[in-house]
N, C-alpha and C positions, 0 to 999 in steps of 0.2 A: 504494500500500500504506500503510495507516495503522498506527501503533504505539500501543499503550496504555501510559500511564505506569505504572510499577511502584507497588505499594501503599504504599511507604515515602515517596512524595512526591506531592503533588497540585498542586505549584506549576509553572506553565508560565513564569512570569516571576520575576526576582529580587525584585520588590516583594512577592511573596506569601510566606507563611511556609513554611519547610521542615517537612514532617511525616513521621511514621512511624505507620502505622495510625491516622491521624486525630489524633494527638497532636503538638504542636509540638516540634520539635527545635531545641536551641540549642547552639552551639559557644561555648566560653569559653576565655580565656587567663588564666594565673596571673600576677598582677602583684605581684611582691615589693616590699613597702614602698612602694606607690603610695598617695597620698592619706593617708599616715600609718599605714597598715596593709597587710597582705598580703591580697589578695582575688582572687576569680575575676571577671573582667569579660566581659560578653557581646560577641561580635563584632557589628558593625553588620548590619542585616538583609540587605543585598546581599552582604556578605562571608560571612555565615552560609549563605546560599543557595548561594553558589559553593562553599564548603567541603563542604556536605552533598551537593551534586550530584555532586562527584567521589567522595566517600566512598560514597554510596548506590548509585551505578551500579557499584560494585565495582572500578572502575579504580584508585582510590586513588592516582592520579597526584598529584605535588606540585602545590599551588595557589599561584599568585603573587597577592599583595595589595599595594596601595599606597594611601597617603592623600595623595599629591601631594608629600610631603616624604620619607617613609621607605617602603621596600619590604620585604616579608617573603615567605618561603616557608613554606607549611604542609607539614610532613613527617609523613606518616601512619605511617611505620615507627617513628619515635621519639615520636610524638604530641607534636610540638613546633612552635613558631613560631620561625623563624630570621630575624633582621634581616640583610638581604643586605649592608649596609655594615659594621656592627659585629660581625656574627656572634653577637650576643646570642641565646641560646636560652631560650625560655620554654615551660613545659608547657601543653598544651591538653587540653580534655576535651569530650566530647559528652554532653549530657543530654537526656532525653526528659521533658518537663514533664507530670506526671500529675495535677496539681491543677486544670488547666483542663478544661472539657468538650471532647470531641473536636471537631476542626475538621470542619465539614460539607463534603462533596464535592459 
């Protein structure tokens, strides 16, 4: 039995962009006073795909991320990233990039 990918994502591998209706989806984290100012930073492509996969499939289970030094949990209920060691909580958001042409399937 074969399954068809839902239209919100055409990525089969984490190296491919997460999409919704042919538009790129990007998850970002709010970094308070990082690099001299507060700003939204993009998650790395593989982490972005992992977050979107859980979000888009509707399970919205917490997602665990690590960079080898620190580990975080993505909490969809509070739309936040939580550092597992320090319990630091940062806001996250999901954006659909509309200025790019649609990703071809």
